[in-house]
KOLTORTI-348878 format. One line per field, with one value per residue (C-alpha): residue number from 1; residue in three letters; x, y, z. Coordinates in nm, 4 decimals. Layout:
n: (NUM/...)
res: (ALA/...)
xx: (X/...)
yy: (Y/...)
zz: (Z/...)
//
This chain:
n: (1/2/3/4/5/6/7/8/9/10/11/12/13/14/15/16/17/18/19/20/21/22/23/24/25/26/27/28/29/30/31/32/33/34/35/36/37/38/39/40/41/42/43/44/45/46/47/48/49/50/51/52/53/54/55/56/57/58/59/60/61/62/63/64/65/66/67/68/69/70/71/72/73/74/75/76/77/78/79/80/81/82/83/84/85/86/87/88/89/90/91/92/93/94/95/96/97/98/99/100/101/102/103/104/105/106/107/108/109/110/111/112/113/114/115/116/117/118/119/120/121/122/123/124/125/126/127/128/129/130/131/132/133/134/135/136/137/138/139/140/141/142/143/144/145/146/147/148/149/150/151/152/153/154/155/156/157/158/159/160/161/162/163/164/165/166/167/168/169/170/171/172/173/174/175/176/177/178/179/180/181/182/183/184/185/186/187/188/189/190/191/192/193/194/195/196/197/198/199/200/201/202/203/204/205/206/207/208/209/210/211/212/213/214/215/216/217/218/219/220/221/222/223/224/225/226/227/228/229/230/231/232/233/234/235/236/237/238/239/240/241/242/243/244/245/246/247/248/249/250/251/252/253/254/255/256/257/258/259/260/261/262/263/264/265/266/267/268/269/270/271/272/273/274/275/276/277/278/279/280/281/282/283/284/285/286/287/288/289/290/291/292/293/294/295/296/297/298/299/300/301/302/303/304/305/306/307/308/309/310/311/312/313/314/315/316/317/318/319/320/321/322/323/324/325/326/327/328/329/330/331/332/333/334/335/336/337/338/339/340/341/342/343/344/345/346/347/348/349/350/351/352/353/354/355/356/357/358/359/360/361/362/363/364/365/366/367/368/369/370/371/372/373/374/375/376/377/378/379/380/381/382/383/384/385/386/387/388/389/390/391/392/393/394/395/396/397/398/399/400/401/402/403/404/405/406/407/408/409/410/411/412/413/414/415/416/417/418/419/420/421/422/423/424/425/426/427/428/429/430/431/432/433/434/435/436/437/438/439/440/441/442/443/444/445/446/447/448/449/450/451/452/453/454/455/456/457/458/459/460/461/462/463/464/465/466/467/468/469/470/471/472/473/474/475/476/477/478/479/480/481/482/483/484/485/486/487/488/489/490/491/492/493)
res: (MET/SER/TYR/LEU/LEU/SER/LEU/ASP/GLN/GLY/THR/THR/SER/SER/ARG/ALA/ILE/ILE/PHE/ASP/GLU/HIS/GLY/LYS/VAL/TYR/ALA/SER/ALA/GLN/ARG/GLU/THR/GLN/ILE/LYS/THR/PRO/HIS/SER/GLY/TRP/VAL/GLU/GLN/ASP/ALA/MET/GLU/ILE/TRP/THR/THR/GLN/ILE/THR/VAL/VAL/GLN/GLN/ALA/ILE/ALA/SER/ALA/ARG/LEU/LEU/ALA/LYS/ASP/ILE/LYS/ALA/LEU/GLY/LEU/THR/ASN/GLN/ARG/GLU/THR/THR/VAL/VAL/TRP/ASP/LYS/ARG/THR/GLY/LYS/PRO/LEU/ALA/PRO/ALA/ILE/VAL/TRP/GLN/ASP/ARG/ARG/ALA/THR/ASP/TRP/CYS/ASN/GLN/LEU/VAL/GLN/ASN/ASN/LEU/SER/GLU/LYS/ILE/HIS/LYS/LYS/THR/GLY/LEU/ARG/ILE/ASP/PRO/TYR/PHE/SER/ALA/GLY/LYS/LEU/VAL/TRP/LEU/LEU/GLU/ASN/VAL/GLN/GLY/LEU/ARG/ALA/LEU/ALA/GLU/GLN/ASN/HIS/VAL/ALA/PHE/GLY/THR/VAL/ASP/SER/TRP/LEU/ILE/TRP/ASN/LEU/THR/GLN/GLY/SER/GLU/HIS/VAL/ILE/GLU/ALA/SER/ASN/ALA/SER/ARG/THR/MET/LEU/MET/ASP/LEU/LYS/THR/GLN/GLN/TRP/ASP/THR/GLU/LEU/ILE/GLU/LEU/PHE/ASN/ILE/PRO/ALA/SER/VAL/LEU/PRO/LYS/ILE/ILE/GLN/SER/ASP/CYS/TYR/ILE/ALA/ASN/THR/ALA/THR/GLY/LEU/LEU/GLY/ALA/GLU/ILE/PRO/ILE/CYS/GLY/VAL/LEU/GLY/ASP/GLN/GLN/SER/ALA/LEU/PHE/GLY/GLN/SER/CYS/PHE/GLU/ALA/GLY/THR/ALA/LYS/ASN/THR/TYR/GLY/THR/GLY/CYS/PHE/MET/LEU/PHE/ASN/THR/GLY/THR/ASP/ILE/GLN/TYR/SER/LYS/ASN/LYS/LEU/LEU/THR/THR/LEU/ALA/TRP/LYS/CYS/GLN/ASP/GLN/SER/HIS/TYR/ALA/LEU/GLU/GLY/SER/VAL/PHE/MET/ALA/GLY/ALA/ILE/VAL/GLN/TRP/LEU/ARG/ASP/GLY/LEU/GLY/ILE/ILE/LYS/ASN/SER/ALA/GLU/VAL/GLU/LYS/LEU/ALA/CYS/GLN/VAL/ASP/THR/THR/ASP/GLY/VAL/VAL/LEU/VAL/PRO/ALA/PHE/THR/GLY/LEU/GLY/ALA/PRO/HIS/TRP/ASP/SER/GLU/ALA/ARG/ALA/LEU/VAL/CYS/GLY/MET/SER/ARG/GLY/THR/ASN/LYS/SER/HIS/ILE/ALA/ARG/ALA/ALA/LEU/GLU/SER/ILE/ALA/PHE/GLN/VAL/SER/ASP/VAL/LEU/THR/ALA/MET/GLN/SER/ASP/ILE/ALA/GLN/PRO/LEU/LYS/GLN/LEU/ARG/VAL/ASP/GLY/GLY/ALA/SER/GLN/ASN/ASP/MET/LEU/MET/GLN/PHE/GLN/ALA/ASP/ILE/LEU/ASN/VAL/PRO/VAL/LEU/ARG/PRO/LYS/LEU/LEU/GLU/SER/THR/ALA/TRP/GLY/ALA/ALA/ALA/LEU/ALA/GLY/LEU/LYS/ALA/GLY/VAL/PHE/ASN/ASN/LEU/SER/GLU/ILE/SER/GLU/SER/TRP/GLN/LEU/ASP/ARG/ALA/PHE/GLU/PRO/LYS/MET/SER/ALA/ASP/GLN/ARG/GLN/TYR/HIS/LEU/SER/LEU/TRP/ASN/GLY/ALA/LEU/GLN/ARG/ALA/LYS/SER/ASN)
xx: (-0.1563/0.2225/0.4372/0.7992/1.0304/1.3081/1.5799/1.7838/2.0596/2.2447/2.4806/2.2723/2.0009/1.8588/1.5172/1.2652/1.0178/0.7305/0.6278/0.3179/0.3922/0.3089/0.5997/0.3461/0.4908/0.2893/0.4411/0.7776/0.9802/1.3216/1.6009/1.9236/2.2452/2.5415/2.8690/3.1718/3.4498/3.7421/4.0307/4.0410/3.9725/3.8174/3.4619/3.3225/3.0151/2.9043/2.8374/2.6168/2.4030/2.3727/2.2180/2.0021/1.8617/1.7710/1.6111/1.3891/1.2801/1.1643/0.9764/0.8287/0.7425/0.5746/0.3529/0.2740/0.1629/-0.0941/0.0756/0.2102/0.5541/0.4075/0.2460/0.5411/0.6852/1.0521/1.3182/1.5503/1.8399/2.0136/2.3193/2.5939/2.8904/3.2713/3.1724/3.3577/3.2959/3.5056/3.3802/3.4534/3.3072/3.2685/3.0403/2.9161/3.0349/3.2131/3.5786/3.6227/3.4073/3.2984/3.4900/3.2698/3.3100/3.3749/3.6832/4.0514/4.2671/4.4107/4.5539/4.9156/4.8613/4.6918/4.9739/5.2183/5.0520/5.0716/5.4194/5.4741/5.3195/5.0183/4.7510/4.7177/4.6905/4.4258/4.2362/4.2228/4.1649/3.9024/3.7724/3.8524/4.1095/4.3211/4.1694/4.0888/3.7344/3.7334/3.7423/4.0818/4.2370/3.9814/4.0590/4.4525/4.4393/4.2321/4.4760/4.7645/4.6366/4.3664/4.5490/4.5090/4.3238/4.5748/4.6255/4.2581/4.2403/4.5128/4.3462/4.0303/3.8067/3.7657/3.4662/3.5233/3.2470/3.0476/2.7022/2.5230/2.7588/2.7107/2.3156/2.3030/2.4697/2.2574/1.9472/2.0587/2.2257/2.5574/2.4838/2.5377/2.8878/2.8506/2.8857/2.6831/2.8883/2.7968/2.9326/3.2294/3.3288/3.3347/3.6239/3.9209/3.9593/3.7526/3.8255/3.5550/3.5442/3.5604/3.3766/3.5900/3.8165/4.1687/4.4394/4.7177/4.5659/4.4836/4.8445/5.0093/4.7916/4.8574/4.5061/4.4271/4.1705/3.9950/3.8365/3.6853/3.3090/3.1906/3.0819/2.6995/2.4877/2.2533/1.9383/2.0695/1.8228/2.0417/1.8194/1.5266/1.5485/1.6282/1.3583/1.2152/1.3518/1.0280/0.7521/0.8065/1.1256/1.1377/1.3368/1.6297/1.6475/1.7741/2.0852/2.2440/2.4928/2.2846/2.3755/2.3348/2.0053/1.8941/1.9929/1.7883/1.5022/1.4692/1.4607/1.7799/1.8052/1.9185/2.2970/2.2920/2.0567/2.1909/2.0883/2.1811/2.1127/2.1113/2.1922/2.4892/2.7015/2.5812/2.6397/2.5823/2.5943/2.5741/2.4508/2.7285/2.5251/2.7179/3.0545/3.3081/3.4120/3.7204/3.7092/3.9915/3.8660/3.9165/3.5606/3.4892/3.4040/3.1645/2.9327/2.5909/2.4193/2.4542/2.0653/1.9528/2.2850/2.3846/2.6495/2.5580/2.7998/2.8387/3.0455/2.9905/3.1166/3.1027/3.0931/3.1285/2.9465/2.5827/2.3143/2.6057/2.6847/2.2977/2.4032/2.6713/2.4979/2.2613/2.5328/2.8380/2.7221/2.3791/2.2324/1.9058/1.7445/1.6609/1.7451/1.3963/1.4626/1.7496/1.5692/1.3697/1.6557/1.8269/1.5521/1.5683/1.8242/1.8188/2.1949/2.4888/2.6508/2.9736/3.0074/3.1026/3.1203/3.3876/3.2744/3.5850/3.5171/3.6509/3.8876/3.7335/3.5756/3.5219/3.6728/3.9609/4.0506/4.2212/4.1734/4.3777/4.1653/3.9806/3.6654/3.6581/3.3920/3.4811/3.4015/3.2237/3.1769/3.0114/2.6915/2.7024/2.4617/2.3195/2.0977/2.3835/2.5773/2.2875/2.2161/2.6231/2.5666/2.2655/2.4667/2.7781/2.5960/2.4782/2.8717/3.0348/2.7712/2.8098/3.2087/3.1449/2.8706/3.1292/3.4084/3.1327/3.0192/3.4090/3.4224/3.1047/3.0272/2.6414/2.5497/2.3124/1.9429/1.7791/1.9063/1.6575/1.7067/1.6656/1.7364/1.6392/1.8011/1.6206/1.3019/1.4413/1.3025/1.5684/1.8328/1.6913/1.6144/1.9933/2.0980/1.8990/2.0610/2.4352/2.4046/2.1671/2.0060/1.6325/1.6456/1.3322/1.2184/0.9954/0.6817/0.8499/1.1634/1.2382/1.4399/1.7211/1.4884/1.2371/1.5442/1.6187/1.2438/1.1919/1.5084/1.3811/1.0445/1.2059/1.3669/1.0634/0.8352/0.6455/0.7729/0.8175/1.0484/1.2343/0.9626/0.7039/0.9577/0.9710/0.5756/0.6294/0.8456/0.6146/0.7475/0.6377/0.8094/1.0386/1.2930/1.4086/1.7397/1.6233/1.9694/2.1866/2.4899/2.6689/2.5365/2.6234/2.9885/2.9724/2.8705/3.1115/3.4305/3.3537/3.3357/3.6215/3.8285/3.7372/3.8013/4.1364/4.2021/4.0349/4.3045/4.5977/4.8317)
yy: (3.4377/3.4788/3.7470/3.7434/4.0412/4.0039/4.2323/4.1989/4.4079/4.3608/4.5077/4.7768/4.8303/4.7428/4.5700/4.4591/4.2132/4.0700/3.7380/3.5490/3.1901/3.0688/3.2612/3.4821/3.8708/4.0877/4.3866/4.4943/4.8040/4.8893/5.1888/5.1789/5.2128/5.3915/5.2328/5.4503/5.3369/5.5971/5.4080/5.1213/4.8014/4.9796/4.9451/5.0991/5.1992/5.4295/5.2179/5.4725/5.4548/5.0822/5.1394/5.4324/5.2890/4.9584/5.0781/5.3358/5.0397/4.8381/5.1247/5.1629/4.7942/4.7449/5.0914/4.9767/4.6109/4.8246/4.6129/4.6961/4.5916/4.3578/4.1531/4.0324/3.7012/3.7262/3.9131/3.7356/3.8982/3.8338/4.0552/4.0841/3.8680/3.9257/4.3473/4.4500/4.7412/4.8941/5.1405/5.2971/5.0963/5.4098/5.6188/5.3561/5.5531/5.3964/5.4455/5.3962/5.3434/4.9851/4.7842/4.6045/4.2002/4.3113/4.5560/4.4167/4.6415/4.3477/4.1886/4.2733/4.0809/3.8204/3.7579/3.7694/3.4779/3.2765/3.3486/3.2584/2.9198/2.9694/2.8473/2.4923/2.5964/2.8598/2.6396/2.3550/2.5644/2.7778/2.6258/2.9249/3.0405/3.3177/3.5811/4.0040/3.8867/3.7908/3.9825/3.9220/4.1332/4.3810/4.4106/4.4044/4.6956/4.8935/4.8458/4.9116/5.2294/5.4117/5.6592/5.5961/5.2629/5.0280/5.2459/5.2633/4.8780/4.8303/5.0145/4.8104/5.0681/4.9116/4.6620/4.4985/4.2896/4.2128/4.3776/4.1390/4.2383/4.6120/4.5786/4.3764/4.6262/4.9241/4.6877/4.6484/4.9903/4.8945/4.5913/4.3007/4.2619/3.9152/3.7521/3.4828/3.1256/3.1504/3.5106/3.4131/3.1500/3.4325/3.6230/3.3867/3.3883/3.1030/2.7458/2.5750/2.2737/2.4526/2.7454/2.9580/3.2189/3.0672/3.2109/3.0853/3.3154/3.6191/3.5832/3.5639/3.8370/4.0638/4.1121/4.2688/4.0028/4.2730/4.3759/4.0355/3.9877/3.6487/3.4030/3.2813/2.9925/3.0597/3.0281/3.1973/3.4277/3.7171/3.9938/4.1905/4.5245/4.8279/4.9904/5.2611/5.1666/5.0076/5.0665/4.7413/4.5014/4.2267/3.9138/3.8740/3.5031/3.4050/3.5403/3.4165/3.5382/3.5814/3.3340/3.0510/3.2219/3.1602/2.7916/2.7670/2.9738/2.7225/2.4442/2.2952/2.1197/1.7735/1.6813/1.6796/1.9880/2.3330/2.6411/2.9561/3.3005/3.5798/3.8978/4.1515/3.8456/3.4795/3.2399/2.8336/2.6555/2.2682/2.1326/1.8440/1.7900/1.7457/1.6781/1.9132/1.8634/2.0045/2.0867/1.9846/2.2564/2.5828/2.6012/2.7298/2.5105/2.7182/2.6483/2.6708/2.6939/2.5994/2.5463/2.3038/2.2560/2.0954/2.2121/2.1947/2.2593/2.3481/2.3978/2.7276/2.8705/3.2741/3.4515/3.8345/3.9845/3.8481/4.1405/4.3704/4.3176/4.4484/4.7678/4.8109/4.7827/5.0408/5.2719/5.2078/5.1531/5.3313/5.0452/4.9912/5.2175/5.0015/4.6571/4.5081/4.5997/4.3428/4.0374/4.2260/4.3439/4.0337/3.8374/4.0492/3.8291/3.4263/3.4147/3.6187/3.5604/3.4584/3.7503/3.6522/3.8942/3.7665/4.0109/3.9962/4.3263/4.2908/3.9949/3.6204/3.4131/3.0563/2.8292/3.0430/3.2818/3.5209/3.8596/4.0375/3.9016/4.1859/4.1973/4.1608/4.1531/3.9635/3.7916/4.1093/4.1765/4.4777/4.3221/4.3217/4.5378/4.6189/4.3124/4.0678/4.2342/4.2177/3.8547/3.7711/3.9693/3.7360/3.4198/3.5035/3.5030/3.1197/3.0199/3.1416/2.9155/2.6354/2.6770/2.6501/2.3685/2.1453/2.2082/2.1030/1.8013/1.6835/1.7328/1.5459/1.1664/1.2435/1.4405/1.7199/1.6424/1.9774/2.3208/2.5638/2.9238/3.2861/3.6513/3.9165/3.7879/3.4373/3.5949/3.6154/3.3420/3.3662/3.3427/3.0520/2.8386/2.9014/2.8310/2.4662/2.4098/2.4966/2.2887/2.0153/2.0093/2.1199/2.4675/2.5267/2.8862/2.8925/3.1328/3.2935/3.4791/3.6151/3.3147/3.4891/3.7256/3.4172/3.2151/3.4462/3.5007/3.0985/3.0547/3.3020/3.1217/2.8072/2.9361/3.1370/2.8547/2.9340/2.6243/2.2958/2.1492/2.1967/1.9942/2.2676/2.5043/2.3091/2.3274/2.6932/2.5836/2.6112/2.5637/2.8359/2.7133/2.4176/2.4872/2.1576/2.1408/2.1320/2.2088/1.9208/1.8168/1.9688/2.3012/2.2766/2.1891/2.4813/2.7362/2.6208/2.6199/2.9717/3.0630/2.8882/3.0456/3.4093/3.3156/3.2275/3.5663/3.7445/3.5788/3.7506/3.4848)
zz: (-1.4883/-1.4209/-1.5600/-1.6382/-1.7037/-1.9534/-1.9813/-2.3033/-2.3262/-2.6558/-2.8785/-3.0683/-2.8559/-2.4861/-2.4778/-2.2226/-2.2671/-2.0453/-2.1277/-1.9806/-1.8485/-2.2298/-2.3572/-2.5113/-2.5713/-2.3515/-2.3525/-2.4810/-2.5070/-2.7219/-2.7430/-2.9552/-2.7922/-2.9569/-3.0905/-3.1068/-3.3296/-3.2382/-3.3920/-3.6161/-3.4754/-3.1557/-3.0718/-2.7879/-2.5720/-2.3113/-2.0003/-1.8260/-2.1614/-2.1589/-1.7881/-1.8563/-2.1785/-1.9944/-1.7111/-1.9254/-2.1594/-1.8489/-1.6872/-2.0390/-2.0994/-1.7509/-1.8131/-2.1663/-2.0033/-1.7622/-1.5122/-1.1771/-1.0858/-0.8348/-1.0461/-1.1971/-1.0741/-1.1523/-1.3837/-1.5945/-1.7752/-2.0734/-2.2097/-2.4979/-2.3843/-2.3369/-2.3219/-2.0658/-1.7904/-1.5095/-1.2545/-0.9408/-0.6520/-0.4188/-0.6695/-0.9228/-1.2134/-1.5289/-1.5309/-1.8799/-2.1818/-2.2136/-2.4788/-2.6816/-2.7699/-3.1462/-3.0100/-3.1757/-2.9318/-2.7536/-3.0525/-2.9686/-2.6225/-2.7661/-2.9914/-2.6956/-2.5408/-2.8239/-2.8652/-2.5133/-2.6066/-2.3535/-2.6385/-2.5033/-2.1618/-2.1686/-2.4116/-2.1678/-1.8592/-2.0428/-2.3232/-2.5430/-2.7882/-2.7288/-2.9143/-2.8502/-2.8639/-2.5003/-2.1675/-2.0218/-2.3030/-2.2959/-1.8899/-1.9141/-2.1844/-1.9539/-1.6677/-1.8918/-2.0899/-1.8457/-1.6265/-1.2730/-1.3191/-1.1865/-0.8810/-0.7984/-0.8553/-0.6164/-0.3462/-0.4109/-0.5853/-0.9200/-1.0107/-1.3326/-1.5090/-1.8259/-1.8887/-1.6580/-1.3888/-1.4829/-1.4753/-1.1402/-0.9812/-1.0926/-1.0276/-0.6702/-0.6187/-0.5944/-0.3141/-0.5555/-0.7535/-0.9044/-1.2588/-1.3799/-1.4769/-1.8466/-1.8783/-1.6554/-1.9082/-2.1754/-1.9915/-2.0545/-1.6752/-1.5615/-1.5245/-1.6864/-1.4671/-1.1415/-1.2507/-1.0377/-1.1234/-1.2329/-0.9778/-1.2253/-1.4968/-1.3068/-1.1740/-1.5349/-1.6689/-1.3900/-1.2883/-0.9345/-0.7754/-0.5848/-0.9353/-0.9950/-0.9502/-0.7202/-0.9824/-0.9500/-1.0909/-1.3868/-1.1990/-0.8924/-0.6766/-0.6561/-0.4696/-0.5500/-0.7524/-0.5319/-0.3466/-0.5416/-0.8709/-1.0350/-0.7858/-0.6340/-0.5378/-0.8255/-0.7445/-1.0049/-1.0482/-1.4101/-1.5674/-1.9123/-2.1949/-2.5142/-2.6808/-2.4081/-2.3301/-2.6809/-2.6801/-2.3710/-2.5131/-2.8091/-2.5376/-2.6851/-2.3502/-2.4642/-2.5723/-2.9648/-2.9884/-3.1639/-3.2852/-3.4654/-3.3939/-3.6506/-3.4751/-3.5299/-3.5462/-3.6140/-3.2981/-3.3365/-3.0012/-2.9985/-2.6499/-2.5431/-2.2303/-1.9093/-2.0650/-2.1733/-2.5155/-2.6477/-3.0238/-3.2454/-3.5113/-3.3312/-3.1898/-2.8298/-2.5402/-2.3528/-2.0319/-2.1763/-1.8270/-1.4606/-1.3573/-1.0919/-0.9699/-1.2777/-1.5437/-1.9172/-2.1649/-2.5379/-2.8288/-3.0102/-3.3276/-3.3348/-3.6629/-3.6132/-3.9063/-3.9450/-3.9607/-3.9291/-4.3108/-4.4002/-4.1888/-4.3850/-4.6788/-4.5292/-4.3718/-4.5454/-4.9286/-4.9189/-5.1428/-4.9024/-4.6836/-4.3972/-4.3200/-4.4125/-4.7763/-4.8325/-4.9162/-5.1752/-5.3484/-5.3153/-5.4639/-5.8042/-5.9112/-5.9066/-5.8250/-5.7362/-6.1098/-5.9090/-5.6785/-5.3541/-5.0425/-4.7519/-4.4510/-4.2726/-4.1546/-3.7844/-3.9348/-3.9266/-3.6387/-3.5917/-3.7512/-3.9143/-3.6330/-3.8418/-3.7041/-3.9674/-4.2454/-4.4465/-4.6328/-4.9886/-5.2786/-5.5790/-5.8969/-6.0395/-6.3754/-6.5853/-6.5391/-6.1534/-5.9860/-5.6295/-5.6373/-5.6962/-5.4051/-5.1510/-5.2403/-5.1868/-4.8528/-4.7627/-4.8858/-4.6992/-4.3794/-4.4859/-4.5528/-4.2722/-4.0527/-4.2933/-4.1963/-3.8399/-3.8719/-4.0880/-3.8002/-3.5376/-3.7202/-3.7045/-3.3435/-3.2631/-3.3118/-3.3841/-3.6837/-3.6601/-3.7355/-3.7608/-3.6736/-3.4714/-3.5618/-3.4271/-3.4264/-3.6764/-4.0182/-3.9312/-4.0643/-4.3898/-4.5980/-4.8923/-4.6262/-4.4520/-4.7803/-4.8643/-4.5138/-4.5507/-4.9082/-4.7889/-4.4584/-4.6338/-4.2797/-4.2109/-4.0376/-3.8458/-3.7487/-3.4204/-3.4170/-3.1260/-3.2420/-2.9070/-2.8342/-2.6449/-2.4018/-2.3718/-2.2370/-1.9361/-1.8547/-1.8687/-1.6578/-1.4056/-1.3787/-1.3329/-1.0240/-0.9245/-0.9292/-1.2647/-1.4135/-1.2275/-1.4877/-1.8379/-2.0214/-1.9033/-2.0587/-2.3949/-2.4451/-2.5105/-2.8608/-3.1624/-3.5431/-3.7611/-4.0768/-4.1620/-4.4420/-4.6162/-4.7874/-5.1936/-5.3642/-5.5446/-5.4533/-5.7341/-5.6645/-5.2933/-5.4048/-5.6631/-5.4045/-5.1406/-5.3819/-5.5024/-5.1371/-5.0332/-5.3140/-5.1927/-4.8176/-4.9176/-5.0663/-4.7939/-4.5188/-4.3844/-4.4839)
//
């Protein structure tokens, strides 16, 4: 039996999962990571904590599997994307807090780029829209606002990277400063066609080129883990940004297949094959992976608040004690009774891209109780996904036949049924909900020779449950019109 180790560094936790070659979870470990919000719109993490929790769970998973590190064939890595880390090349110590993907502090800089009529140029080069979400604005902000950082960068002492870069640097004890191509495609600095740093943008944004890591293929053998770190050296040979990894882990290898991940945010990716398709409807064009020397692309719609809404019900409102209670509470009522929640807590993502929009709950009456609000919170996740799919359907010739789902909230039957109803598309939930971690493990396994081809990986995908649409067209229309009315009220204009 071959074992594959997956490092899954997410926004709220660091996880390590050991899979066997059939995609079965053999052992896992998880530790929460802290998020700090020092100012409105700022979201930060401690980069050192990201690393220490990640290496701790790797050691825990290996120990609980009762395996030796030498029994593990390969290591795959998947990570929260866009989150930006800068560190000192000499000491390996972070020079600032990690700025998380949800952070909006680069809004003014982004607005300036838009006013300078750079939207079209940046979209054509990178496939992205100008938004504080991407790493470029975060890096520029750090260079401008962290005292002495630019001077250090100009002396070639600063390394910049996304979370994959930071973890690989530490796993190899500073011998590798790299970034995997799907992660690089989220920085707003990479040319999608050449998959190299775009020198024009780097000069335009006044970023010293010496801070940038080397861009590598998704299935690149990078190096072995450093001696003494895990008891044996494990080859690191599969890296993907978390959403691309979920697309790979869901075996969406063909053009025309799509998946939606319900995590902290919600991310729908539609595989467009080897073609770069630009969206006319404010979606992102992103690299899905560069594997076996071939680039695959995807259209992506990013929703900023999904599971995070349930956390808000728990921590902000205190109407549930833990996230698992939300479905039970929501199911105490058949409808929201006209209550709509628009979760624009950090603005609105695709396809609205309104960073100034703010959250609201509307349509309440004297009879409204916490069950209606819980149900409206879950429905708001499905409505946001529906907005993304509507935009996607306008961009692509072929209609979506089914949607594969994963992530924590995909276990919520009420939400998945409502999702199928609102989309009018079957929603397929696989037995293995660890699609993100499995994607990176499977990719590493492909490179390490555990799998000979993609169809061997596809065999691991098994259906748990299909949610078929049951809602009438009139009901669907009624729900969507309520949502659209509330959405207009939440928008900044």
